[in-house]
N, CA, C and O atoms as a Maestro MAE file, in Angstrom:
{
 s_m_m2io_version
 :::
 2.0.0
}

f_m_ct {
 s_m_title
 :::
 protein
 m_atom[304] {
  # First column is atom index #
  i_m_mmod_type
  r_m_x_coord
  r_m_y_coord
  r_m_z_coord
  i_m_residue_number
  s_m_chain_name
  s_m_pdb_residue_name
  s_m_pdb_atom_name
  i_m_atomic_number
  :::
  1 25 1.303 -1.082 0.314 1 A "MET " " N  " 7
  2 3 -0.121 -0.068 -0.322 1 A "MET " " CA " 6
  3 2 1.233 1.245 -0.118 1 A "MET " " C  " 6
  4 15 1.262 2.350 -0.661 1 A "MET " " O  " 8
  5 25 1.934 0.832 0.544 2 A "MET " " N  " 7
  6 3 2.717 2.607 0.459 2 A "MET " " CA " 6
  7 2 3.226 2.493 -0.833 2 A "MET " " C  " 6
  8 15 2.849 3.250 -1.727 2 A "MET " " O  " 8
  9 25 3.943 1.727 -0.987 3 A "THR " " N  " 7
  10 3 4.257 1.658 -2.856 3 A "THR " " CA " 6
  11 2 3.417 2.495 -3.668 3 A "THR " " C  " 6
  12 15 3.571 3.630 -4.119 3 A "THR " " O  " 8
  13 25 2.107 1.301 -3.771 4 A "THR " " N  " 7
  14 3 1.186 2.437 -4.486 4 A "THR " " CA " 6
  15 2 0.462 3.756 -3.827 4 A "THR " " C  " 6
  16 15 -0.484 4.236 -4.452 4 A "THR " " O  " 8
  17 25 0.847 4.329 -2.656 5 A "TRP " " N  " 7
  18 3 0.255 5.378 -2.291 5 A "TRP " " CA " 6
  19 2 1.525 6.563 -3.003 5 A "TRP " " C  " 6
  20 15 1.088 7.394 -3.798 5 A "TRP " " O  " 8
  21 25 2.749 6.575 -2.742 6 A "LEU " " N  " 7
  22 3 3.696 6.628 -3.297 6 A "LEU " " CA " 6
  23 2 3.689 7.058 -4.620 6 A "LEU " " C  " 6
  24 15 4.134 8.151 -4.971 6 A "LEU " " O  " 8
  25 25 3.113 6.090 -5.492 7 A "ARG " " N  " 7
  26 3 3.547 6.050 -6.601 7 A "ARG " " CA " 6
  27 2 2.129 6.848 -7.314 7 A "ARG " " C  " 6
  28 15 2.239 7.490 -8.359 7 A "ARG " " O  " 8
  29 25 1.280 6.750 -6.842 8 A "PHE " " N  " 7
  30 3 -0.357 7.561 -6.417 8 A "PHE " " CA " 6
  31 2 0.296 9.148 -6.700 8 A "PHE " " C  " 6
  32 15 0.165 9.820 -7.722 8 A "PHE " " O  " 8
  33 25 0.877 9.423 -5.715 9 A "SER " " N  " 7
  34 3 1.423 10.729 -4.744 9 A "SER " " CA " 6
  35 2 2.945 11.295 -6.057 9 A "SER " " C  " 6
  36 15 3.455 12.400 -6.241 9 A "SER " " O  " 8
  37 25 3.091 10.570 -6.400 10 A "ALA " " N  " 7
  38 3 4.091 11.487 -7.948 10 A "ALA " " CA " 6
  39 2 3.312 11.069 -9.151 10 A "ALA " " C  " 6
  40 15 3.343 11.998 -9.958 10 A "ALA " " O  " 8
  41 25 2.635 10.070 -9.601 11 A "ALA " " N  " 7
  42 3 1.703 10.420 -10.800 11 A "ALA " " CA " 6
  43 2 0.690 12.002 -10.524 11 A "ALA " " C  " 6
  44 15 0.805 13.083 -11.101 11 A "ALA " " O  " 8
  45 25 -0.021 11.696 -9.719 12 A "CYS " " N  " 7
  46 3 -1.178 12.892 -9.388 12 A "CYS " " CA " 6
  47 2 -0.626 14.535 -9.472 12 A "CYS " " C  " 6
  48 15 -1.219 15.458 -8.914 12 A "CYS " " O  " 8
  49 25 0.510 14.682 -10.207 13 A "ARG " " N  " 7
  50 3 0.926 15.771 -10.605 13 A "ARG " " CA " 6
  51 2 1.063 15.858 -12.112 13 A "ARG " " C  " 6
  52 15 1.200 16.953 -12.658 13 A "ARG " " O  " 8
  53 25 1.030 14.834 -12.726 14 A "SER " " N  " 7
  54 3 0.924 14.982 -14.785 14 A "SER " " CA " 6
  55 2 -1.160 14.707 -14.530 14 A "SER " " C  " 6
  56 15 -1.406 14.441 -15.707 14 A "SER " " O  " 8
  57 25 -2.155 14.651 -14.020 15 A "PRO " " N  " 7
  58 3 -3.103 14.622 -14.811 15 A "PRO " " CA " 6
  59 2 -3.686 16.347 -14.339 15 A "PRO " " C  " 6
  60 15 -4.548 17.040 -14.881 15 A "PRO " " O  " 8
  61 25 -2.735 16.658 -13.023 16 A "LEU " " N  " 7
  62 3 -3.200 17.717 -12.403 16 A "LEU " " CA " 6
  63 2 -3.047 18.820 -12.500 16 A "LEU " " C  " 6
  64 15 -3.655 19.782 -12.032 16 A "LEU " " O  " 8
  65 25 -1.773 18.677 -13.448 17 A "GLY " " N  " 7
  66 3 -0.658 19.885 -13.636 17 A "GLY " " CA " 6
  67 2 -1.107 20.808 -15.164 17 A "GLY " " C  " 6
  68 15 -1.763 20.378 -16.113 17 A "GLY " " O  " 8
  69 25 -0.550 22.068 -15.003 18 A "SER " " N  " 7
  70 3 -1.036 22.833 -15.967 18 A "SER " " CA " 6
  71 2 0.250 23.351 -16.796 18 A "SER " " C  " 6
  72 15 1.303 23.087 -16.217 18 A "SER " " O  " 8
  73 25 0.347 23.807 -17.620 19 A "GLY " " N  " 7
  74 3 1.502 24.614 -17.929 19 A "GLY " " CA " 6
  75 2 2.111 23.750 -19.830 19 A "GLY " " C  " 6
  76 15 1.571 22.890 -20.526 19 A "GLY " " O  " 8
  77 25 2.807 24.181 -19.926 20 A "VAL " " N  " 7
  78 3 3.240 24.009 -21.287 20 A "VAL " " CA " 6
  79 2 2.959 22.291 -21.687 20 A "VAL " " C  " 6
  80 15 3.594 21.547 -20.939 20 A "VAL " " O  " 8
  81 25 2.375 21.794 -22.415 21 A "GLY " " N  " 7
  82 3 2.731 20.527 -22.708 21 A "GLY " " CA " 6
  83 2 1.703 19.469 -21.510 21 A "GLY " " C  " 6
  84 15 1.338 18.298 -21.403 21 A "GLY " " O  " 8
  85 25 1.607 20.407 -20.985 22 A "SER " " N  " 7
  86 3 0.292 19.114 -20.030 22 A "SER " " CA " 6
  87 2 -0.347 18.799 -20.911 22 A "SER " " C  " 6
  88 15 0.537 18.108 -21.418 22 A "SER " " O  " 8
  89 25 -0.972 18.715 -21.428 23 A "GLU " " N  " 7
  90 3 -2.423 18.712 -22.315 23 A "GLU " " CA " 6
  91 2 -1.719 17.298 -23.238 23 A "GLU " " C  " 6
  92 15 -2.251 16.524 -24.033 23 A "GLU " " O  " 8
  93 25 -0.720 17.363 -22.868 24 A "LEU " " N  " 7
  94 3 0.214 15.781 -23.774 24 A "LEU " " CA " 6
  95 2 0.183 15.110 -23.115 24 A "LEU " " C  " 6
  96 15 -0.339 14.077 -23.534 24 A "LEU " " O  " 8
  97 25 0.637 15.065 -21.694 25 A "ARG " " N  " 7
  98 3 0.430 14.366 -20.404 25 A "ARG " " CA " 6
  99 2 -0.687 14.120 -20.268 25 A "ARG " " C  " 6
  100 15 -1.124 13.031 -20.640 25 A "ARG " " O  " 8
  101 25 -1.344 14.898 -19.793 26 A "ARG " " N  " 7
  102 3 -2.946 14.035 -19.024 26 A "ARG " " CA " 6
  103 2 -3.114 12.927 -18.827 26 A "ARG " " C  " 6
  104 15 -3.154 12.358 -17.736 26 A "ARG " " O  " 8
  105 25 -3.308 12.218 -20.531 27 A "PRO " " N  " 7
  106 3 -3.862 10.865 -20.703 27 A "PRO " " CA " 6
  107 2 -3.261 10.094 -19.570 27 A "PRO " " C  " 6
  108 15 -3.705 9.690 -18.496 27 A "PRO " " O  " 8
  109 25 -2.109 10.028 -20.166 28 A "LEU " " N  " 7
  110 3 -1.191 9.802 -19.933 28 A "LEU " " CA " 6
  111 2 -1.499 9.080 -17.925 28 A "LEU " " C  " 6
  112 15 -1.839 8.122 -17.230 28 A "LEU " " O  " 8
  113 25 -0.905 10.878 -17.959 29 A "GLY " " N  " 7
  114 3 -1.162 10.302 -16.091 29 A "GLY " " CA " 6
  115 2 -2.418 10.057 -15.970 29 A "GLY " " C  " 6
  116 15 -2.397 9.471 -17.053 29 A "GLY " " O  " 8
  117 25 -3.875 9.928 -15.544 30 A "ILE " " N  " 7
  118 3 -4.607 9.774 -15.642 30 A "ILE " " CA " 6
  119 2 -5.072 8.081 -15.940 30 A "ILE " " C  " 6
  120 15 -6.094 7.581 -15.468 30 A "ILE " " O  " 8
  121 25 -4.252 7.477 -16.670 31 A "THR " " N  " 7
  122 3 -4.447 6.033 -16.954 31 A "THR " " CA " 6
  123 2 -3.741 5.650 -15.689 31 A "THR " " C  " 6
  124 15 -4.198 4.971 -14.770 31 A "THR " " O  " 8
  125 25 -2.010 6.443 -15.836 32 A "ILE " " N  " 7
  126 3 -1.181 5.483 -14.665 32 A "ILE " " CA " 6
  127 2 -2.040 5.322 -12.981 32 A "ILE " " C  " 6
  128 15 -2.047 4.397 -12.168 32 A "ILE " " O  " 8
  129 25 -2.725 6.742 -12.981 33 A "VAL " " N  " 7
  130 3 -3.864 7.129 -11.727 33 A "VAL " " CA " 6
  131 2 -5.012 5.631 -11.624 33 A "VAL " " C  " 6
  132 15 -5.031 4.661 -10.867 33 A "VAL " " O  " 8
  133 25 -5.798 6.018 -12.684 34 A "GLY " " N  " 7
  134 3 -6.642 4.781 -12.919 34 A "GLY " " CA " 6
  135 2 -6.375 3.573 -12.892 34 A "GLY " " C  " 6
  136 15 -7.181 2.710 -12.542 34 A "GLY " " O  " 8
  137 25 -5.363 3.388 -13.210 35 A "GLY " " N  " 7
  138 3 -4.408 1.247 -13.163 35 A "GLY " " CA " 6
  139 2 -3.933 1.259 -12.217 35 A "GLY " " C  " 6
  140 15 -4.002 0.111 -11.779 35 A "GLY " " O  " 8
  141 25 -2.953 2.497 -10.878 36 A "LEU " " N  " 7
  142 3 -2.798 2.081 -10.079 36 A "LEU " " CA " 6
  143 2 -4.102 1.565 -9.025 36 A "LEU " " C  " 6
  144 15 -4.025 0.522 -8.377 36 A "LEU " " O  " 8
  145 25 -5.648 2.761 -8.971 37 A "ILE " " N  " 7
  146 3 -6.022 2.674 -7.876 37 A "ILE " " CA " 6
  147 2 -6.561 1.080 -8.197 37 A "ILE " " C  " 6
  148 15 -6.495 0.364 -7.198 37 A "ILE " " O  " 8
  149 25 -7.046 0.457 -9.340 38 A "LEU " " N  " 7
  150 3 -8.369 -0.516 -10.255 38 A "LEU " " CA " 6
  151 2 -7.282 -1.640 -9.098 38 A "LEU " " C  " 6
  152 15 -7.601 -2.354 -8.146 38 A "LEU " " O  " 8
  153 25 -5.507 -1.253 -9.959 39 A "SER " " N  " 7
  154 3 -4.850 -2.686 -9.021 39 A "SER " " CA " 6
  155 2 -4.821 -2.465 -7.799 39 A "SER " " C  " 6
  156 15 -4.798 -3.667 -7.532 39 A "SER " " O  " 8
  157 25 -4.799 -1.899 -6.619 40 A "GLN " " N  " 7
  158 3 -4.374 -1.893 -5.631 40 A "GLN " " CA " 6
  159 2 -6.305 -2.443 -4.957 40 A "GLN " " C  " 6
  160 15 -6.505 -3.123 -3.951 40 A "GLN " " O  " 8
  161 25 -7.263 -1.948 -5.777 41 A "ILE " " N  " 7
  162 3 -8.767 -2.027 -5.189 41 A "ILE " " CA " 6
  163 2 -8.480 -3.959 -5.297 41 A "ILE " " C  " 6
  164 15 -8.267 -4.726 -4.358 41 A "ILE " " O  " 8
  165 25 -8.591 -4.310 -6.927 42 A "LEU " " N  " 7
  166 3 -8.654 -5.961 -6.897 42 A "LEU " " CA " 6
  167 2 -7.446 -6.906 -6.142 42 A "LEU " " C  " 6
  168 15 -7.597 -8.128 -6.136 42 A "LEU " " O  " 8
  169 25 -5.806 -6.072 -5.276 43 A "THR " " N  " 7
  170 3 -5.374 -7.145 -4.540 43 A "THR " " CA " 6
  171 2 -6.092 -6.205 -3.330 43 A "THR " " C  " 6
  172 15 -5.239 -5.942 -2.482 43 A "THR " " O  " 8
  173 25 -6.606 -5.979 -3.203 44 A "LEU " " N  " 7
  174 3 -6.982 -5.964 -1.519 44 A "LEU " " CA " 6
  175 2 -8.570 -6.834 -1.606 44 A "LEU " " C  " 6
  176 15 -8.874 -7.357 -0.534 44 A "LEU " " O  " 8
  177 25 -9.430 -7.002 -2.581 45 A "TYR " " N  " 7
  178 3 -10.646 -7.868 -2.305 45 A "TYR " " CA " 6
  179 2 -10.482 -9.274 -2.960 45 A "TYR " " C  " 6
  180 15 -11.189 -10.274 -2.838 45 A "TYR " " O  " 8
  181 25 -9.385 -9.074 -3.665 46 A "THR " " N  " 7
  182 3 -9.645 -10.358 -4.369 46 A "THR " " CA " 6
  183 2 -8.680 -11.816 -3.940 46 A "THR " " C  " 6
  184 15 -8.809 -13.040 -3.890 46 A "THR " " O  " 8
  185 25 -7.792 -10.889 -3.718 47 A "THR " " N  " 7
  186 3 -6.781 -11.596 -2.925 47 A "THR " " CA " 6
  187 2 -7.399 -12.800 -1.464 47 A "THR " " C  " 6
  188 15 -7.219 -14.017 -1.441 47 A "THR " " O  " 8
  189 25 -7.835 -12.294 -0.822 48 A "PRO " " N  " 7
  190 3 -8.834 -13.562 0.078 48 A "PRO " " CA " 6
  191 2 -9.572 -13.897 -0.380 48 A "PRO " " C  " 6
  192 15 -9.711 -15.116 -0.278 48 A "PRO " " O  " 8
  193 25 -10.295 -13.375 -0.967 49 A "VAL " " N  " 7
  194 3 -11.215 -14.339 -1.784 49 A "VAL " " CA " 6
  195 2 -10.940 -15.527 -2.078 49 A "VAL " " C  " 6
  196 15 -11.495 -16.495 -1.557 49 A "VAL " " O  " 8
  197 25 -9.713 -15.612 -3.280 50 A "VAL " " N  " 7
  198 3 -9.464 -16.823 -3.684 50 A "VAL " " CA " 6
  199 2 -8.943 -17.247 -2.304 50 A "VAL " " C  " 6
  200 15 -9.610 -17.985 -1.579 50 A "VAL " " O  " 8
  201 25 -7.951 -16.851 -2.015 51 A "TYR " " N  " 7
  202 3 -7.652 -17.612 -0.474 51 A "TYR " " CA " 6
  203 2 -8.760 -18.159 0.522 51 A "TYR " " C  " 6
  204 15 -8.545 -18.837 1.526 51 A "TYR " " O  " 8
  205 25 -9.156 -18.019 0.367 52 A "LEU " " N  " 7
  206 3 -10.749 -18.369 1.285 52 A "LEU " " CA " 6
  207 2 -11.394 -19.138 0.902 52 A "LEU " " C  " 6
  208 15 -12.086 -19.798 1.677 52 A "LEU " " O  " 8
  209 25 -11.418 -19.379 -0.649 53 A "ALA " " N  " 7
  210 3 -11.988 -20.236 -1.778 53 A "ALA " " CA " 6
  211 2 -11.076 -21.802 -1.659 53 A "ALA " " C  " 6
  212 15 -11.472 -22.968 -1.654 53 A "ALA " " O  " 8
  213 25 -10.263 -21.442 -1.607 54 A "PHE " " N  " 7
  214 3 -9.060 -22.748 -2.114 54 A "PHE " " CA " 6
  215 2 -9.032 -23.544 -0.202 54 A "PHE " " C  " 6
  216 15 -8.952 -24.706 0.196 54 A "PHE " " O  " 8
  217 25 -9.158 -22.036 0.603 55 A "GLY " " N  " 7
  218 3 -9.556 -22.668 2.123 55 A "GLY " " CA " 6
  219 2 -10.115 -24.223 1.798 55 A "GLY " " C  " 6
  220 15 -9.707 -25.370 1.617 55 A "GLY " " O  " 8
  221 25 -11.755 -23.157 1.876 56 A "LEU " " N  " 7
  222 3 -13.054 -24.600 1.707 56 A "LEU " " CA " 6
  223 2 -13.073 -25.246 0.527 56 A "LEU " " C  " 6
  224 15 -14.036 -26.010 0.456 56 A "LEU " " O  " 8
  225 25 -12.358 -25.237 -0.464 57 A "LEU " " N  " 7
  226 3 -11.791 -26.387 -1.337 57 A "LEU " " CA " 6
  227 2 -11.173 -27.661 -0.507 57 A "LEU " " C  " 6
  228 15 -11.549 -28.828 -0.394 57 A "LEU " " O  " 8
  229 25 -10.132 -26.976 -0.008 58 A "ALA " " N  " 7
  230 3 -9.200 -28.363 0.447 58 A "ALA " " CA " 6
  231 2 -10.212 -28.781 1.757 58 A "ALA " " C  " 6
  232 15 -10.297 -29.994 1.943 58 A "ALA " " O  " 8
  233 25 -11.011 -27.883 2.712 59 A "HIS " " N  " 7
  234 3 -11.836 -28.730 3.774 59 A "HIS " " CA " 6
  235 2 -12.498 -29.690 3.482 59 A "HIS " " C  " 6
  236 15 -12.391 -30.770 4.063 59 A "HIS " " O  " 8
  237 25 -13.585 -29.378 2.187 60 A "ARG " " N  " 7
  238 3 -13.950 -30.068 1.323 60 A "ARG " " CA " 6
  239 2 -13.950 -31.279 0.875 60 A "ARG " " C  " 6
  240 15 -14.948 -31.993 0.774 60 A "ARG " " O  " 8
  241 25 -12.374 -31.686 0.468 61 A "PHE " " N  " 7
  242 3 -11.922 -32.752 -0.195 61 A "PHE " " CA " 6
  243 2 -10.598 -33.564 0.667 61 A "PHE " " C  " 6
  244 15 -9.779 -34.373 0.232 61 A "PHE " " O  " 8
  245 25 -10.720 -33.142 1.682 62 A "THR " " N  " 7
  246 3 -10.240 -33.743 2.894 62 A "THR " " CA " 6
  247 2 -10.204 -35.325 2.902 62 A "THR " " C  " 6
  248 15 -10.093 -35.737 1.748 62 A "THR " " O  " 8
  249 25 -10.261 -36.312 3.809 63 A "PHE " " N  " 7
  250 3 -10.272 -37.115 3.591 63 A "PHE " " CA " 6
  251 2 -10.513 -37.631 5.516 63 A "PHE " " C  " 6
  252 15 -9.636 -38.264 6.105 63 A "PHE " " O  " 8
  253 25 -11.252 -37.387 5.899 64 A "ARG " " N  " 7
  254 3 -11.164 -37.462 7.598 64 A "ARG " " CA " 6
  255 2 -10.953 -39.000 8.036 64 A "ARG " " C  " 6
  256 15 -11.915 -39.743 8.232 64 A "ARG " " O  " 8
  257 25 -9.927 -39.316 8.142 65 A "ILE " " N  " 7
  258 3 -9.662 -41.093 9.088 65 A "ILE " " CA " 6
  259 2 -9.663 -40.817 10.224 65 A "ILE " " C  " 6
  260 15 -9.074 -39.968 10.893 65 A "ILE " " O  " 8
  261 25 -10.455 -41.684 10.457 66 A "GLY " " N  " 7
  262 3 -10.954 -41.867 12.089 66 A "GLY " " CA " 6
  263 2 -9.957 -42.686 12.792 66 A "GLY " " C  " 6
  264 15 -9.097 -43.364 12.230 66 A "GLY " " O  " 8
  265 25 -10.132 -42.575 14.070 67 A "ASN " " N  " 7
  266 3 -9.101 -42.828 15.241 67 A "ASN " " CA " 6
  267 2 -9.831 -44.169 14.660 67 A "ASN " " C  " 6
  268 15 -10.972 -44.037 14.217 67 A "ASN " " O  " 8
  269 25 -9.060 -45.769 14.642 68 A "PRO " " N  " 7
  270 3 -9.226 -47.381 14.886 68 A "PRO " " CA " 6
  271 2 -9.887 -47.534 16.363 68 A "PRO " " C  " 6
  272 15 -10.812 -48.284 16.674 68 A "PRO " " O  " 8
  273 25 -9.241 -46.714 17.117 69 A "ILE " " N  " 7
  274 3 -9.908 -47.070 19.176 69 A "ILE " " CA " 6
  275 2 -11.389 -46.733 18.988 69 A "ILE " " C  " 6
  276 15 -12.362 -47.477 19.107 69 A "ILE " " O  " 8
  277 25 -11.324 -45.279 18.629 70 A "ASP " " N  " 7
  278 3 -12.632 -45.007 18.875 70 A "ASP " " CA " 6
  279 2 -13.700 -45.919 18.341 70 A "ASP " " C  " 6
  280 15 -14.856 -45.947 18.764 70 A "ASP " " O  " 8
  281 25 -13.244 -46.613 17.439 71 A "GLU " " N  " 7
  282 3 -14.406 -47.576 15.690 71 A "GLU " " CA " 6
  283 2 -15.191 -48.432 17.155 71 A "GLU " " C  " 6
  284 15 -14.601 -49.055 18.038 71 A "GLU " " O  " 8
  285 25 -16.736 -48.183 17.009 72 A "PRO " " N  " 7
  286 3 -16.986 -49.773 17.236 72 A "PRO " " CA " 6
  287 2 -16.287 -50.989 16.484 72 A "PRO " " C  " 6
  288 15 -15.659 -50.798 15.444 72 A "PRO " " O  " 8
  289 25 -16.425 -52.253 17.059 73 A "ALA " " N  " 7
  290 3 -15.981 -53.557 16.569 73 A "ALA " " CA " 6
  291 2 -17.323 -53.419 15.538 73 A "ALA " " C  " 6
  292 15 -18.348 -52.825 15.874 73 A "ALA " " O  " 8
  293 25 -17.150 -54.011 14.351 74 A "PRO " " N  " 7
  294 3 -18.122 -55.124 13.698 74 A "PRO " " CA " 6
  295 2 -18.657 -55.950 14.478 74 A "PRO " " C  " 6
  296 15 -18.014 -56.747 15.161 74 A "PRO " " O  " 8
  297 25 -20.569 -55.799 14.455 75 A "GLY " " N  " 7
  298 3 -21.252 -56.852 15.499 75 A "GLY " " CA " 6
  299 2 -21.801 -56.073 16.254 75 A "GLY " " C  " 6
  300 15 -22.913 -56.249 16.752 75 A "GLY " " O  " 8
  301 25 -21.155 -55.222 16.407 76 A "ASP " " N  " 7
  302 3 -21.185 -54.172 18.112 76 A "ASP " " CA " 6
  303 2 -22.839 -53.291 18.149 76 A "ASP " " C  " 6
  304 15 -23.130 -52.564 19.099 76 A "ASP " " O  " 8
  :::
 }
 m_bond[303] {
  # First column is bond index #
  i_m_from
  i_m_to
  i_m_order
  :::
  1 1 2 1
  2 2 3 1
  3 3 4 2
  4 3 5 1
  5 5 6 1
  6 6 7 1
  7 7 8 2
  8 7 9 1
  9 9 10 1
  10 10 11 1
  11 11 12 2
  12 11 13 1
  13 13 14 1
  14 14 15 1
  15 15 16 2
  16 15 17 1
  17 17 18 1
  18 18 19 1
  19 19 20 2
  20 19 21 1
  21 21 22 1
  22 22 23 1
  23 23 24 2
  24 23 25 1
  25 25 26 1
  26 26 27 1
  27 27 28 2
  28 27 29 1
  29 29 30 1
  30 30 31 1
  31 31 32 2
  32 31 33 1
  33 33 34 1
  34 34 35 1
  35 35 36 2
  36 35 37 1
  37 37 38 1
  38 38 39 1
  39 39 40 2
  40 39 41 1
  41 41 42 1
  42 42 43 1
  43 43 44 2
  44 43 45 1
  45 45 46 1
  46 46 47 1
  47 47 48 2
  48 47 49 1
  49 49 50 1
  50 50 51 1
  51 51 52 2
  52 51 53 1
  53 53 54 1
  54 54 55 1
  55 55 56 2
  56 55 57 1
  57 57 58 1
  58 58 59 1
  59 59 60 2
  60 59 61 1
  61 61 62 1
  62 62 63 1
  63 63 64 2
  64 63 65 1
  65 65 66 1
  66 66 67 1
  67 67 68 2
  68 67 69 1
  69 69 70 1
  70 70 71 1
  71 71 72 2
  72 71 73 1
  73 73 74 1
  74 74 75 1
  75 75 76 2
  76 75 77 1
  77 77 78 1
  78 78 79 1
  79 79 80 2
  80 79 81 1
  81 81 82 1
  82 82 83 1
  83 83 84 2
  84 83 85 1
  85 85 86 1
  86 86 87 1
  87 87 88 2
  88 87 89 1
  89 89 90 1
  90 90 91 1
  91 91 92 2
  92 91 93 1
  93 93 94 1
  94 94 95 1
  95 95 96 2
  96 95 97 1
  97 97 98 1
  98 98 99 1
  99 99 100 2
  100 99 101 1
  101 101 102 1
  102 102 103 1
  103 103 104 2
  104 103 105 1
  105 105 106 1
  106 106 107 1
  107 107 108 2
  108 107 109 1
  109 109 110 1
  110 110 111 1
  111 111 112 2
  112 111 113 1
  113 113 114 1
  114 114 115 1
  115 115 116 2
  116 115 117 1
  117 117 118 1
  118 118 119 1
  119 119 120 2
  120 119 121 1
  121 121 122 1
  122 122 123 1
  123 123 124 2
  124 123 125 1
  125 125 126 1
  126 126 127 1
  127 127 128 2
  128 127 129 1
  129 129 130 1
  130 130 131 1
  131 131 132 2
  132 131 133 1
  133 133 134 1
  134 134 135 1
  135 135 136 2
  136 135 137 1
  137 137 138 1
  138 138 139 1
  139 139 140 2
  140 139 141 1
  141 141 142 1
  142 142 143 1
  143 143 144 2
  144 143 145 1
  145 145 146 1
  146 146 147 1
  147 147 148 2
  148 147 149 1
  149 149 150 1
  150 150 151 1
  151 151 152 2
  152 151 153 1
  153 153 154 1
  154 154 155 1
  155 155 156 2
  156 155 157 1
  157 157 158 1
  158 158 159 1
  159 159 160 2
  160 159 161 1
  161 161 162 1
  162 162 163 1
  163 163 164 2
  164 163 165 1
  165 165 166 1
  166 166 167 1
  167 167 168 2
  168 167 169 1
  169 169 170 1
  170 170 171 1
  171 171 172 2
  172 171 173 1
  173 173 174 1
  174 174 175 1
  175 175 176 2
  176 175 177 1
  177 177 178 1
  178 178 179 1
  179 179 180 2
  180 179 181 1
  181 181 182 1
  182 182 183 1
  183 183 184 2
  184 183 185 1
  185 185 186 1
  186 186 187 1
  187 187 188 2
  188 187 189 1
  189 189 190 1
  190 190 191 1
  191 191 192 2
  192 191 193 1
  193 193 194 1
  194 194 195 1
  195 195 196 2
  196 195 197 1
  197 197 198 1
  198 198 199 1
  199 199 200 2
  200 199 201 1
  201 201 202 1
  202 202 203 1
  203 203 204 2
  204 203 205 1
  205 205 206 1
  206 206 207 1
  207 207 208 2
  208 207 209 1
  209 209 210 1
  210 210 211 1
  211 211 212 2
  212 211 213 1
  213 213 214 1
  214 214 215 1
  215 215 216 2
  216 215 217 1
  217 217 218 1
  218 218 219 1
  219 219 220 2
  220 219 221 1
  221 221 222 1
  222 222 223 1
  223 223 224 2
  224 223 225 1
  225 225 226 1
  226 226 227 1
  227 227 228 2
  228 227 229 1
  229 229 230 1
  230 230 231 1
  231 231 232 2
  232 231 233 1
  233 233 234 1
  234 234 235 1
  235 235 236 2
  236 235 237 1
  237 237 238 1
  238 238 239 1
  239 239 240 2
  240 239 241 1
  241 241 242 1
  242 242 243 1
  243 243 244 2
  244 243 245 1
  245 245 246 1
  246 246 247 1
  247 247 248 2
  248 247 249 1
  249 249 250 1
  250 250 251 1
  251 251 252 2
  252 251 253 1
  253 253 254 1
  254 254 255 1
  255 255 256 2
  256 255 257 1
  257 257 258 1
  258 258 259 1
  259 259 260 2
  260 259 261 1
  261 261 262 1
  262 262 263 1
  263 263 264 2
  264 263 265 1
  265 265 266 1
  266 266 267 1
  267 267 268 2
  268 267 269 1
  269 269 270 1
  270 270 271 1
  271 271 272 2
  272 271 273 1
  273 273 274 1
  274 274 275 1
  275 275 276 2
  276 275 277 1
  277 277 278 1
  278 278 279 1
  279 279 280 2
  280 279 281 1
  281 281 282 1
  282 282 283 1
  283 283 284 2
  284 283 285 1
  285 285 286 1
  286 286 287 1
  287 287 288 2
  288 287 289 1
  289 289 290 1
  290 290 291 1
  291 291 292 2
  292 291 293 1
  293 293 294 1
  294 294 295 1
  295 295 296 2
  296 295 297 1
  297 297 298 1
  298 298 299 1
  299 299 300 2
  300 299 301 1
  301 301 302 1
  302 302 303 1
  303 303 304 2
  :::
 }
}
């Protein structure tokens, strides 16, 4: 998050700036800032969801091996 914030704060000068040549740099700056925001949102929300999904799948497909001492003998 710190590196994204640093890049975001550095890239904000380009779309917000005014002066000679700023109209050429503005679309690139908007694209960079939008990409940083989108990638940060995707990272913060999709990574835990995928992690939880794989955890549920692993829990679903684990075979439970019971303790033979706790099982009743056949015919009891």
